[in-house]
N, C-alpha and C positions, 0 to 999 in steps of 0.2 A: 340653716338648707344644706343640702348636697348639692356640690360642684358637679356640673356639668359639661362635658364640651360638646357643642353644637356642630352638626353635621348641615352645613346650607347649601343647598342644591338651587341656583338661583336658573332661572330661566328665561327668556326674552319672548314676549309674546306680542304680534303684531296685529294691532285691531284692524278688521276689516271690515267695517260697518259700510251700509250703502250710501254713498252721498260723500264717503271719505271722512270719520273722524279720527280727534287728534288720539295721539297715542296717550297711555295714561300716565299722570303723574310718577315718578319713581316716590314708593314709598319709605319712609323714615326708619333707619337704622333699628334694631332691636333696643332697649335701654339695658343700662349695665347695672347690676346690683351694687350694693355698698362693698360686698365682700370681693369684686373684680369680675364674678360669673356673670351671663348675660339671660336676662329674663328671658324665658324659651316661649312663654304664650302660649294661650289655647291651640292643639295642634300640632306643637312644631315637634320634628323629629330628632330624637336626642341618643348616646350612648353613653356607657362610661367610659372614664377616661383610662386607655390602658397602654401597656407599654408592649412595643415592638421588640422582635426578637432582633439580636444583632449576629452576624458572622464576623464581626472584628478581632475574637480570641480566634478561630479559624485560619481566616487571613494570616494572622501574623506568627502561626504556625507554621503554613505552608510557602508562603511567600520567598521566604530563604532561595528555596531551591531553584527559583525561576531568573535565567542569567538571560544579560543583553549581545547579542550577537555583533561586530561591525564586521563586514566583509568586505576587501578589496579584491578584485576581480575582473576579468574582461568579461563584457555583456555577451550576450549569444547574438548573432547578428542574422537576416534572414541570409540563405544562399546567394551568394553571388556578390555580396556587399560590400566584402574585405576587400574587393580590388578599389575601389573609392577611395579606401585609406592606406592600400600600400602597405607592404611587408612591415611587421613591427608598431604598425602605426595606429592600431584600434586601442582608444587610450582605455584604463581602467579605472571603474567606477566601482565607487566605497557604496554598502547597502546596509540596511541594517534586517534583524529578527529577533526570535527571542529561542529559547529554548531551556531546557530543565536538566538538571544533576540526576542520575539514575545510580551511581556508582560512587567511593569514595576512593576508587583512584583517577578520577576526574572524568569520568564519560560525560559527555551532554548530549540529549537527543535535540534533534531540529528538523526541518524540512530540506530536503534537497534542494529544493529551487533557493533556498536561502543563502546554502555555500557552495552552488554549480560553480564550477572556472573560479572558484577561490585559489588566488595566490599568498595570502594573507590571511588570518581569523585571529579577532581579538575577542575575548572573553571577558565582560564584566558581570560581578558579583551583586546580588541587590545591597551587600554593605559596601559596594564601592570598589573590593579591589581588582585588580584585571590582570589577564592572564594570556598570554598565545596559546592557542590553540591547532591542532592538528587534525585534518580530515581523516578520520578513520573509515570510513567505511560511508556507501551512498547508494539508492535503490531509485530510481527512476519512477517506476511504473509504480510503487507506492507514494515516492514523495517523501520519503524517510532519509534521513542521514543523521550520523554518529561522529563525533568532534571529541577529542581528548585533550583536557587543561596539560600545559607543559608546567612541571612541578607544584605539582596541585597541594594545596595544605591540609594538615591532617584534618581539621576541623567545618572539613566540607559538608555544608545541609542536603541532603538526598531526599527525594521526592519519591513516594512509594507508586508501583505498578498496582493499579487496581483491574477489577474483572469487569472489561465490557459488557459481557455477554448475561451479565447480571444485572443491568440498568433494564428501567422501566420509563416509557416515554409519559411523560410529567415529572420524573425525576430534576432536581434540584441539581444547576449547574454553574460552576465559577470556573471562568477565562479571565488568566493574568498573563499578562506577558507585556510588551513596550510598541504599544499602536502609535505610531507618529514619532516615535522618537521621546515617548513620556514614559518613563521608565516604571516599572512596578504599579500598573493600570488594572483593575478588577472590574469584572463585569459578570450580572447575574442573570439566569435565564433558565430555561427548560429544556430538559431534553425533547426536542419536537419529533423527530422520526428516528427511524435506525436502518440501515443496510442501505442509502441513497448511493443510486448510481448518476454520475453528474457524467458517464459518458467519455472520460478523460484517460481510461484505460482500462485494460481487460481485469483489473484486481481492486476496482472501485467497492464500497462497502463501507461509506461515510456515515460519521452520526450528524445529524443536524440537529442546528441549535439557535434560539434567538438571545443568547445571550450575545453580548457585542463584541464581534472582531472584527477587526481593521487592520488596514496595511501597518506592517512592524509587530503583529500579533503571530504572525506565522512562525510555525515551530514550538509554541508556548504549549503548558497543559492548558487542560480542561478537566475540572476537579470535581469531584463528586462530594457530598457533605461529610462524608469520612475523612475528607482529604488525601483520596487517592484518586492519581492520573489517570482518568478513564478515557481519554483523548489526547490528540496532538492537534493544534486547529491549524488548518492547513489551506482555507480558500473559503472565498467571499462571491456571494451571488447579487446585484443589486438589482432592482426592479425600477420603475418606472418614477415611482413616487418617493425616492430617494433610501428608501429602508433595506436592511442587509439582512441575508441569511446566512449563517454561519456554518462551517463542517470540520470535522474533524477526524481523522485517522483511528479507529478504537484500537484500542490498547491493548485488545487479544491479538490484533496482529502485530502490533510494535512489539512485544513478548515473545512472539512467535520468530521474530524476524532478528531480532536482538543479538541472539549467540554468532550466526554467520557475518552479520556486518562486524562484530569486535573480532571475530578470527579469521575470516578473509577480506574483509573490505566492501562486501558484495555479497549479493541471494544468487544461489541457485537453485534453477525450480524445476519439477517435475515436469512430464509432458506424456500424455497418452497417445498423442500420434494421429487427433483426431477431428472431424470437421461434424460439427453439432445444429441443430436448429431446434426452438424451443417446443414441446408438447403444449401447442394453443389447446384452449379447448375445441375448436372445430377440427385440430388434428385428432385430436384424441377421440370424437365421435364420430371423425370416419377410419379410426383403428380400433373401433371397439373399445376403448379405453379410460370413459367417461369416470372422471374424478381423480384421475392420476394426474400428476407432474411429471417431468424429466428432461432430458434431454435426448431428443433424437439423433442418432450416429447416421449422415447422409455422406461418409468420405472419409477419406483415408488419408497422412503423409507418406511420403515413399520411405519404407522401412518401418513403418508402425509397428509398436510394441503391441500397439490391442490387439491388430490386426492379426500379428501373428497369435496370439494368445486365444483367438476364436473369435474375438469381435465381430458383427455384421453389420451391414449397411440396414439400416429399416430397423435394427435394434430399439429399444428406449432404455438408456440408464437411468435409474431410479434412486439410486442410492452407492454409495460410499462409504469403505468399510461400516454399513451402519448407517452413514448419514445420509439422512432422505437430498435427494437434489433436486430444486424447483426449477433450474432453466439451464441452459448451458454455460450461461456465465456463472453462474451457482456452483457446476462441475469445475468452470477454469481455475476460479478461484481457492477450490477445496483442492484440489491437485498440485496448484500454486504454491502451496503452503509443505509439500512434499520432497522429498529428499531425490532427484535421480539415480535410480538403483532399487528402492523401496517396490515392495509390492504393493500393492492395494487389492482389495478386492469389489467387483462392482456388482450391485443386483440389476436385475435387466429383465425386461419385458420384448420375449422374443415371440411376436402372434398375442396370446393371450397367456403364456405361458411363463412364469418369473424361472429366471437362469441365472446363474452365478458364473462370474469369470475372471481369475485371477492375472493380474497386470503387471510386470515391474517397468515401472516408468522408466523413458530418457528424461534426457534435458532438454528443457527450452531452449534455443539460442536465438531466438529472432525478435529479442527485445531487445532496445535500446537501454543506455545509461542502467545495465544491471552486469551479473558478474563479478566475479572475485578481483578484487585490486590486488592481491598478493599469492603467493600459495599459501593454502592452510599447512600448520604444523602436521607433523605424521601422526598419525596414531597408531600408536603398537597393539591396543587392546580388540581396534576395529579397523581392521587393515578393509582396505575396499574390495569389492566382491570385484570379480571378474571383468563383469561387464561395464566397470565402471573406469578400469584402466584407461582404453582410448582416449575418455572425457579429459587426462589429464596431460596429453598431449595437443588436446584442444580438436578430437574430433570425435563425432557420435557414428557407429556405426550401427547396422539392423540387417536383419534380413532379405536378401534378394527377392524381390516380387515379380510374380510372372510378367507384368508390364515391363520390366527391368531385362529380364529375362530374352523378351523378345526384341526389347530396343538396343541391346548390346549382344547378342549371341552366345550369351555364356548360361549354359544348363546345368542346375543341380550343384553348382559350386560357389563360394565366394563368400564375400559380405559389402554391404552397399554403405559406400560413406553417405550420410545422413546429413549431417551439416558441417562444417569448420569454423571455428571459434576465429575472430578478425585478430591476426597479430600471436597466434598461435604458434608452436612448433611444427605445427602439420600442416597449416595457412602457408609458411614461409617453407615447407619443403612441397608445395605443389599440390599439397591434396585438396580435389572439389566435391561439391555433393554431385553425386551422381555416376562416380567414379565404383568401379568392383575391385575390391582387394583379392586378389585371388594368390597370392603368396604372401607370407611374413616369414622375412628371415628366412627363406630359400624353402620354407615347410609351407606345401600347400594348402589355402586356406578350403573348408566345405562350409562351414557358417558363422556366424555374426558369433557364438560363441566362441568356437574354435579360433577364430582370430585375436579373440579378447585374450584367451590363452596364452599363445603364442606372443603378442605384447608383451603380457605380464613376464616370460620368460625370457626375452631378448631385451628386456628393459636394462638389464645386468650386462650386457656388453654391446652399449651403442658406438654409432648410430643404429638405430631398426631400419632396414630395409624392405621397402613394400615393394611389389609389384602389382599395379593396376591395370584396369580395363577398363577403355570407354565406348561410346558406339561406334561400332563397323569391326567390335576388336581390335581399335589402335589400344597398343600396348603401353605403357610407360616404367621407369623405375623411378621410386624417390626416398630418399634417405632421411629420417625423422631423428634428427637428436633433442632426448625428452631435457 
């Protein structure tokens, strides 16, 4: 007789007859056969015995690249709370997280919130070896950070970065990390959704998974079944029933930002200098643009390069370099992956007519926890364009708008100070947003481009002397030491 494995579904049924009948007596268990099988009897449901696939070989291959981080640092306190502890009395705390090795030189990817404020970082490999680590770079808006091992061994296991853009909802995923301090814990789930916006920042585009992600998993890898890293585990959302939903930074974003994090320690992002709103179905219908998606331009920041390039209020941006724009946040994310100084081509609907506008991006300077930690090494093959030179002084400049001309009284000349980076040479010299540069090194300035060219030439003989004009035609002189 063939052996079968019985799948028994037990249902509890309450008898509810009139007058209240007692519950039926439990039936006896099915009898065993001589060979140890079960006598199925008539009407029983059965399936042949099958062997389930195992992920053990995959886990054994990829888990050595996952590391545990122990971080000693000062916690971030709510504003004003420092006064209750006194200067230098804020206690340091130890916290943990996960990460994964991406390069044999000892580079480890993790979350910014794991290493932020760290005074000491210790990295433990899967085989138990420990190394001190140095923070190489971090980017708070995307919660990414890069740590380098000190004196790394030659036999470091390295994880392979995959392509998160090729994932499909329903794909199997593996999360490996150190939840609650339990090292090299593995959980399995599927990709539940892509491009999730949690409202935590302008660049939210998370992968959502039901693979178990718990405290301590932060910074650890999310693998696909080929063994490639497709995400960095970063966030958990709890519901009232106690179940959790996990979110991960897509590997496509990690791949785009890693070179900057390694090179300068931060991320410098491009900006169009526009304010937008989503093209909703109701707004599209009102504008006669049914079926379209995009971002509606409803304003400009002072010195906007997009405005100078010909973009106008009411324009609907529908593409950037051929990539469709679904919303204002989608536009922000795409522009944020480009470097200042790059030229982008915007597909625009003006009225109902398609228009193409080419814009050279400026630097976005209004984000905390971003920007370079150290100067980038000089690149002789690709010198900075003229309009990028002022940014190395920590100042972004643009064209003087009609509104600024009227407020300050400067007509047809000068370059507008759009933003100044905190702690930069420009800030130390006293440059402030809203001032107009009318001279550089004694030479008159008539445009932002001319100001950039004069600054480039003057860098050879520092300090650079700026003549500035503010509201009421009040003038000042500032000297900037590059």
